[in-house]
N, C-alpha and C positions, 0 to 999 in steps of 0.2 A: 332827807337832805339830798340824796343822790337824785331822787325824782325831780327835785326843783332845779336841776342843772349844776349842782355842785359836784366836783370831782370826788371820787372815792377817797382819795388821800385827804382832801379838805374836810370831807364829812367825818372821817376818823379823827382828825385833829380837833375839829369842833366838838365832837363827842368827848374827847379826852379833856378838853378845857371844861366842858359842862360837868362831867363826872368829878374831876378834881376839885373844881370850885364848890360843888355841892357837898363833897366830903369835908372840905375845909369849913364850910358854913355849918354843917352838922356837928363837927367837932367843937366849933365855937359855941353852938347852942348847948351842947352837953357840958362844956366847961363853965359857961357864964349863966346859963339858964334864961338868957334874954330871947324869948320866943318872938316877940314883936319885931325886933331888929333883924334877927336872922331870917324871919319870914320875908321881910321886905328885901333883904339882900338876895335871897334865893329867887324871888320873883324878878328882881332886876337882872340877875345873871341869866336866867332863862330867857328873858326878853332880848337881851343882848346877843345871846347865842342864836336864838331863832331869827334875829334880824340879819344875820350874816348869810 
């Protein structure tokens, strides 16, 4: 992210959002067993973070 012109602080914050979101999605998958929905959610989160 830093190489693409994002400040170090913004890169850290984006990484925190991504990791926190993926942890939540993983917990959701473990609790519900809904692999298809959590896969779609993880893909969407990654796309959104990468777009910033």
